[in-house]
DSSP file (Angstrom, degrees, kcal/mol; ACC not computed):
  #  RESIDUE AA STRUCTURE BP1 BP2  ACC     N-H-->O    O-->H-N    N-H-->O    O-->H-N    TCO  KAPPA ALPHA  PHI   PSI    X-CA   Y-CA   Z-CA
    1    1 A M              0   0    0      0, 0.0     2,-0.1     0, 0.0     7,-0.0   0.000 360.0 360.0 360.0 147.7   67.8   41.2   54.3
    2    2 A S        -     0   0    0      2,-0.3    85,-0.1     1,-0.0     6,-0.0  -0.363 360.0-111.5 -89.4 177.2   67.5   43.7   51.5
    3    3 A S  S    S+     0   0    0     -2,-0.1    -1,-0.0    80,-0.1    82,-0.0   0.132  97.4  86.9 -93.3  22.7   66.3   47.3   51.8
    4    4 A C    >>  -     0   0    0      1,-0.1     4,-1.4    82,-0.0     3,-0.6  -0.975  63.5-159.5-121.8 117.4   63.1   46.3   49.8
    5    5 A P  H 3> S+     0   0    0      0, 0.0     4,-0.9     0, 0.0    -1,-0.1   0.754  93.6  60.4 -65.9 -22.6   60.2   44.9   51.8
    6    6 A H  H 34 S+     0   0    0      1,-0.2    61,-0.1     2,-0.2     3,-0.0   0.848 108.0  43.2 -73.0 -31.4   58.8   43.3   48.6
    7    7 A L  H <4 S+     0   0    0     -3,-0.6    -1,-0.2     1,-0.2    -4,-0.0   0.708 110.3  57.3 -82.4 -24.6   62.0   41.2   48.2
    8    8 A D  H  < S+     0   0    0     -4,-1.4     2,-1.8     1,-0.1    -2,-0.2   0.734  85.0  90.8 -73.4 -24.3   62.0   40.4   52.0
    9    9 A D     <  +     0   0    0     -4,-0.9    -1,-0.1     1,-0.2     3,-0.1  -0.533  41.2 139.1 -77.2  81.8   58.6   38.9   51.7
   10   10 A T        +     0   0    0     -2,-1.8    -1,-0.2     1,-0.1     4,-0.1   0.337  42.6  92.9-105.5   6.5   59.4   35.2   50.9
   11   11 A A        +     0   0    0     -3,-0.1    -1,-0.1     2,-0.1    -2,-0.1   0.817  68.0  82.6 -71.3 -36.4   56.7   33.6   53.1
   12   12 A R  S    S-     0   0    0     -3,-0.1     2,-0.0     1,-0.1     0, 0.0  -0.515  89.7-111.9 -73.3 137.6   54.1   33.3   50.3
   13   13 A P        -     0   0    0      0, 0.0    -1,-0.1     0, 0.0    -2,-0.1  -0.347  34.3-107.3 -62.2 146.2   54.6   30.2   47.9
   14   14 A E        -     0   0    0     -4,-0.1    26,-0.1     1,-0.1    27,-0.1  -0.501  36.2-118.9 -74.7 145.0   55.6   31.1   44.4
   15   15 A P        -     0   0    0      0, 0.0    28,-0.1     0, 0.0    27,-0.1  -0.392  30.0-100.5 -79.5 163.6   52.8   30.6   41.8
   16   16 A E        -     0   0    0     26,-0.1     2,-0.3     1,-0.1     3,-0.1  -0.497  48.6 -95.2 -76.0 155.8   53.1   28.1   39.0
   17   17 A P        -     0   0    0      0, 0.0    27,-0.2     0, 0.0    26,-0.1  -0.581  22.7-143.9 -71.2 130.7   54.1   29.7   35.7
   18   18 A V  S    S+     0   0    0     25,-2.7    26,-0.1    -2,-0.3    25,-0.1   0.879  97.4  17.0 -62.6 -41.9   51.0   30.4   33.5
   19   19 A T    >   +     0   0    0     24,-0.5     3,-1.8     3,-0.1    -1,-0.3  -0.735  67.9 179.9-131.7  85.2   53.1   29.5   30.2
   20   20 A P  T 3  S+     0   0    0      0, 0.0    -1,-0.1     0, 0.0     3,-0.1   0.632  78.5  65.9 -62.2 -13.1   56.1   27.5   31.3
   21   21 A D  T 3  S-     0   0    0      1,-0.2     2,-0.3    -4,-0.1    -2,-0.0   0.526 116.0 -62.8 -81.2  -7.2   57.1   27.3   27.6
   22   22 A G  S <  S-     0   0    0     -3,-1.8     2,-0.3    25,-0.0    -1,-0.2  -0.974  84.4 -10.5 154.6-176.5   57.7   31.1   27.2
   23   23 A C     >  -     0   0    0     -2,-0.3     4,-2.8     1,-0.1     5,-0.3  -0.387  54.8-141.8 -57.4 115.4   56.6   34.6   27.2
   24   24 A Q  H  > S+     0   0    0     21,-2.7     4,-1.1    -2,-0.3    -1,-0.1   0.897  99.6  39.8 -59.2 -41.6   52.8   34.5   27.4
   25   25 A E  H  > S+     0   0    0     20,-0.4     4,-1.4     2,-0.2     6,-0.3   0.896 116.3  51.3 -77.3 -34.3   52.1   37.4   25.0
   26   26 A C  H  >>S+     0   0    0      1,-0.2     5,-2.3     2,-0.2     4,-0.9   0.888 110.0  50.6 -70.9 -32.3   55.1   36.4   22.5
   27   27 A L  H  <5S+     0   0    0     -4,-2.8    -1,-0.2     1,-0.2    -2,-0.2   0.843 105.9  56.0 -69.9 -29.2   53.7   32.9   22.3
   28   28 A A  H  <5S+     0   0    0     -4,-1.1    -1,-0.2    -5,-0.3    -2,-0.2   0.791 121.5  26.6 -71.0 -27.2   50.3   34.3   21.6
   29   29 A V  H  <5S-     0   0    0     -4,-1.4    -1,-0.2    -3,-0.2    -2,-0.2   0.331 111.4-104.2-120.3  11.8   51.5   36.2   18.6
   30   30 A G  T  <5 +     0   0    0     -4,-0.9    -3,-0.2     1,-0.1    -4,-0.1   0.761  69.8 149.1  76.6  24.5   54.5   34.3   17.4
   31   31 A G      < -     0   0    0     -5,-2.3     2,-0.3    -6,-0.3    -1,-0.1  -0.093  38.4-126.7 -79.9-177.0   57.0   36.8   18.9
   32   32 A R        -     0   0    0     15,-0.0    21,-0.4    -5,-0.0     2,-0.3  -0.919  17.5-162.0-132.0 158.2   60.5   36.1   20.2
   33   33 A W        -     0   0    0     -2,-0.3     3,-0.1     1,-0.1    14,-0.0  -0.845  20.2-149.6-133.3 171.5   62.3   36.8   23.5
   34   34 A V  S    S-     0   0    0      1,-0.5     2,-0.3    -2,-0.3    -1,-0.1   0.804  83.6  -2.8-105.3 -56.0   65.8   37.0   24.8
   35   35 A H        -     0   0    0     13,-0.1    13,-2.0    37,-0.0    -1,-0.5  -0.882  69.2-131.2-133.7 161.8   65.2   36.0   28.5
   36   36 A L  E     -A   47   0A   0     -2,-0.3    35,-2.7    11,-0.2     2,-0.4  -0.913  12.2-163.5-124.0 148.5   62.2   35.3   30.5
   37   37 A R  E     -AB  46  70A   0      9,-3.0     9,-2.5    -2,-0.4     2,-0.5  -0.953  12.1-141.0-128.3 146.9   61.1   36.6   33.9
   38   38 A L  E     -AB  45  69A   0     31,-3.0    31,-2.1    -2,-0.4     2,-0.5  -0.933  16.3-131.9-111.2 122.7   58.3   35.1   36.3
   39   39 A C  E  >  - B   0  68A   0      5,-2.9     4,-2.2    -2,-0.5    29,-0.2  -0.671  12.9-152.9 -76.1 123.2   56.0   37.4   38.1
   40   40 A T  T  4 S+     0   0    0     27,-2.3    -1,-0.1    -2,-0.5    28,-0.1   0.448  88.0  58.0 -88.5   6.0   56.0   36.1   41.7
   41   41 A A  T  4 S+     0   0    0     26,-0.4    -1,-0.2   -27,-0.1    27,-0.1   0.837 128.7   0.4 -86.6 -42.8   52.6   37.4   42.4
   42   42 A C  T  4 S-     0   0    0      2,-0.1    -2,-0.2   -27,-0.1   -26,-0.1   0.471  93.3-107.3-131.1  -0.1   50.6   35.6   39.8
   43   43 A G     <  +     0   0    0     -4,-2.2   -25,-2.7     1,-0.3   -24,-0.5   0.538  57.7 159.0  87.9   4.9   52.8   33.4   37.7
   44   44 A H        -     0   0    0    -27,-0.2    -5,-2.9   -26,-0.1     2,-0.6  -0.418  31.4-147.2 -66.0 134.4   52.8   35.5   34.5
   45   45 A V  E     +A   38   0A   0     -7,-0.2   -21,-2.7   -23,-0.2   -20,-0.4  -0.925  26.7 171.6-104.9 122.1   55.9   34.7   32.3
   46   46 A G  E     -A   37   0A   0     -9,-2.5    -9,-3.0    -2,-0.6     2,-0.2  -0.848  33.9-106.1-128.6 160.5   57.2   37.7   30.4
   47   47 A C  E     -A   36   0A   0     -2,-0.3     9,-2.4   -11,-0.2    10,-0.5  -0.560  40.9-109.4 -88.2 154.3   60.1   38.6   28.3
   48   48 A C    >   -     0   0    0    -13,-2.0     3,-2.0    -2,-0.2     6,-0.5  -0.199  33.8 -95.0 -80.1 172.7   62.9   40.8   29.7
   49   49 A D  T 3  S+     0   0    0      1,-0.3    -1,-0.1     5,-0.1    -2,-0.0   0.454 122.5  63.8 -72.6   0.6   63.8   44.4   28.6
   50   50 A S  T 3  S+     0   0    0    -15,-0.1    -1,-0.3     3,-0.0    -2,-0.0   0.458  89.8  90.8 -92.2  -5.4   66.4   43.1   26.2
   51   51 A S  S X  S-     0   0    0     -3,-2.0     3,-0.6   -16,-0.1   -18,-0.1  -0.625  93.3-111.4 -88.8 143.2   63.6   41.5   24.4
   52   52 A P  T 3  S+     0   0    0      0, 0.0   -19,-0.1     0, 0.0    -1,-0.1   0.824 112.3  27.8 -45.0 -42.5   61.7   43.4   21.6
   53   53 A R  T 3  S-     0   0    0    -21,-0.4     5,-0.2    -5,-0.1    -4,-0.1   0.557  87.7-142.8-107.8  -5.8   58.4   43.9   23.4
   54   54 A R    <>  +     0   0    0     -3,-0.6     4,-2.0    -6,-0.5    -5,-0.1   0.900  29.8 172.8  49.7  55.2   59.5   43.9   27.1
   55   55 A H  H  >  +     0   0    0      1,-0.2     4,-2.5    -7,-0.2     5,-0.2   0.834  68.7  58.5 -70.2 -38.2   56.4   42.0   28.4
   56   56 A A  H  > S+     0   0    0     -9,-2.4     4,-1.4     2,-0.2    -1,-0.2   0.905 109.5  42.2 -62.8 -44.5   57.6   41.5   31.9
   57   57 A T  H  > S+     0   0    0    -10,-0.5     4,-2.6     2,-0.2     5,-0.2   0.934 114.9  53.8 -67.5 -46.7   57.9   45.3   32.6
   58   58 A A  H  X S+     0   0    0     -4,-2.0     4,-2.2     1,-0.2    -2,-0.2   0.880 106.2  51.6 -56.3 -39.0   54.6   45.8   30.8
   59   59 A H  H  X S+     0   0    0     -4,-2.5     4,-2.7     2,-0.2     5,-0.5   0.870 108.2  51.1 -65.9 -36.9   53.0   43.4   33.0
   60   60 A H  H  X S+     0   0    0     -4,-1.4     4,-2.1    -5,-0.2    -2,-0.2   0.913 110.7  49.9 -63.7 -40.8   54.3   45.2   36.1
   61   61 A H  H  < S+     0   0    0     -4,-2.6    -2,-0.2     1,-0.2    -1,-0.2   0.900 116.5  41.0 -67.3 -38.0   52.9   48.4   34.8
   62   62 A G  H  < S+     0   0    0     -4,-2.2    -2,-0.2    -5,-0.2    -1,-0.2   0.828 128.3  28.2 -73.0 -35.9   49.5   46.9   34.1
   63   63 A S  H  < S-     0   0    0     -4,-2.7    -3,-0.2    -5,-0.2    -2,-0.2   0.769  90.1-132.8 -94.3 -33.0   49.2   44.9   37.2
   64   64 A G     <  +     0   0    0     -4,-2.1    -4,-0.1    -5,-0.5    -3,-0.1   0.490  49.9 154.5  81.9   8.6   51.3   46.7   39.8
   65   65 A H        -     0   0    0     -6,-0.5    -1,-0.3     1,-0.1    16,-0.2  -0.529  30.8-157.8 -66.4 123.4   52.9   43.4   40.7
   66   66 A P        +     0   0    0      0, 0.0    15,-2.6     0, 0.0     2,-0.4   0.789  58.2  58.1 -86.7 -24.8   56.3   44.5   42.2
   67   67 A V  E     + C   0  80A   0     13,-0.2   -27,-2.3    14,-0.1   -26,-0.4  -0.910  46.8 171.8-128.7 137.5   58.6   41.5   41.9
   68   68 A V  E     -BC  39  79A   0     11,-1.9    11,-3.1    -2,-0.4     2,-0.3  -0.853  14.4-155.5-118.7 156.2   59.9   39.1   39.1
   69   69 A R  E     -BC  38  78A   0    -31,-2.1   -31,-3.0    -2,-0.3     9,-0.2  -0.952  35.5 -86.9-127.8 158.0   62.5   36.5   39.2
   70   70 A S  E     -B   37   0A   0      7,-2.0   -33,-0.2    -2,-0.3     4,-0.1  -0.301  28.6-163.8 -56.0 133.7   64.6   35.1   36.5
   71   71 A F        +     0   0    0    -35,-2.7   -34,-0.1   -25,-0.1    -1,-0.1  -0.218  55.6 112.0-106.3  38.6   62.9   32.3   34.7
   72   72 A E  S >  S-     0   0    0      3,-0.2     3,-2.1   -36,-0.1    -2,-0.1  -0.907  81.0 -96.7-119.1 138.3   66.2   31.1   33.1
   73   73 A P  T 3  S+     0   0    0      0, 0.0     3,-0.1     0, 0.0    -2,-0.1  -0.278 108.8  15.5 -55.3 130.4   67.7   27.8   34.1
   74   74 A G  T 3  S+     0   0    0      1,-0.2     2,-0.4    -4,-0.1    -3,-0.0   0.392  99.5 112.7  88.4  -6.4   70.4   28.3   36.9
   75   75 A E    <   +     0   0    0     -3,-2.1    -1,-0.2     1,-0.1    -3,-0.2  -0.880  31.1 169.0-104.5 134.7   69.4   31.8   37.9
   76   76 A T        +     0   0    0     -2,-0.4    -1,-0.1    -3,-0.1     2,-0.1   0.331  34.1 121.9-124.4   8.3   67.9   32.6   41.1
   77   77 A W        -     0   0    0     11,-0.1    -7,-2.0    -8,-0.1     2,-0.3  -0.373  41.9-156.1 -79.1 153.7   67.9   36.4   41.4
   78   78 A R  E     -CD  69  87A   0      9,-2.1     9,-2.0    -9,-0.2     2,-0.4  -0.929   2.3-154.2-128.4 150.9   64.7   38.5   41.9
   79   79 A W  E     -CD  68  86A   0    -11,-3.1   -11,-1.9    -2,-0.3     2,-0.6  -0.983   6.5-149.0-130.4 130.7   64.0   42.1   41.0
   80   80 A C  E  >> -CD  67  85A   0      5,-2.7     5,-1.3    -2,-0.4     4,-1.0  -0.895   3.0-164.3 -99.3 118.4   61.6   44.7   42.5
   81   81 A Y  T  45S+     0   0    0    -15,-2.6    -1,-0.2    -2,-0.6   -14,-0.1   0.844  86.7  55.4 -58.7 -40.1   60.3   47.2   40.1
   82   82 A V  T  45S+     0   0    0    -16,-0.4    -1,-0.2     1,-0.2   -15,-0.1   0.945 122.9  23.5 -65.8 -51.9   59.0   49.5   42.7
   83   83 A H  T  45S-     0   0    0    -17,-0.1    -1,-0.2     2,-0.1    -2,-0.2   0.427  97.8-128.0-102.3   1.9   62.3   49.9   44.6
   84   84 A E  T  <5 +     0   0    0     -4,-1.0     2,-0.3     1,-0.2    -3,-0.2   0.949  59.7 149.0  50.2  55.1   64.6   49.0   41.7
   85   85 A A  E   < -D   80   0A   0     -5,-1.3    -5,-2.7     2,-0.0     2,-0.4  -0.898  34.5-157.6-120.0 149.3   66.3   46.5   44.0
   86   86 A L  E     -D   79   0A   0     -2,-0.3     2,-0.4    -7,-0.2    -7,-0.2  -0.954   5.2-171.2-122.8 141.3   67.9   43.1   43.2
   87   87 A V  E     +D   78   0A   0     -9,-2.0    -9,-2.1    -2,-0.4    -2,-0.0  -0.999  56.9   4.9-132.5 142.2   68.5   40.2   45.5
   88   88 A G              0   0    0     -2,-0.4   -11,-0.1   -11,-0.2   -10,-0.1  -0.114 360.0 360.0  73.7-176.0   70.7   37.1   44.5
   89   89 A R              0   0    0    -12,-0.1    -1,-0.1    -3,-0.0   -12,-0.0   0.304 360.0 360.0-151.2 360.0   72.7   36.7   41.4
């Protein structure tokens, strides 16, 4: 178990991605991204902090949803914005 209660809470099923083809905001405006993150609370797909617009972090600040997971093939890690904690690799 991690030191973060948000990352330990795995009983809730993960939501379906709202935009499985990419970052929701970037797709709407024709933007680009580097890597994708999936909000485990609502299914929002946002771009990572290495992307120009950092939509995943912006979603956290706007919604308060604490945890994202990588939405990249083969990656299984999750990150809690509140506790700045990582689980998996």
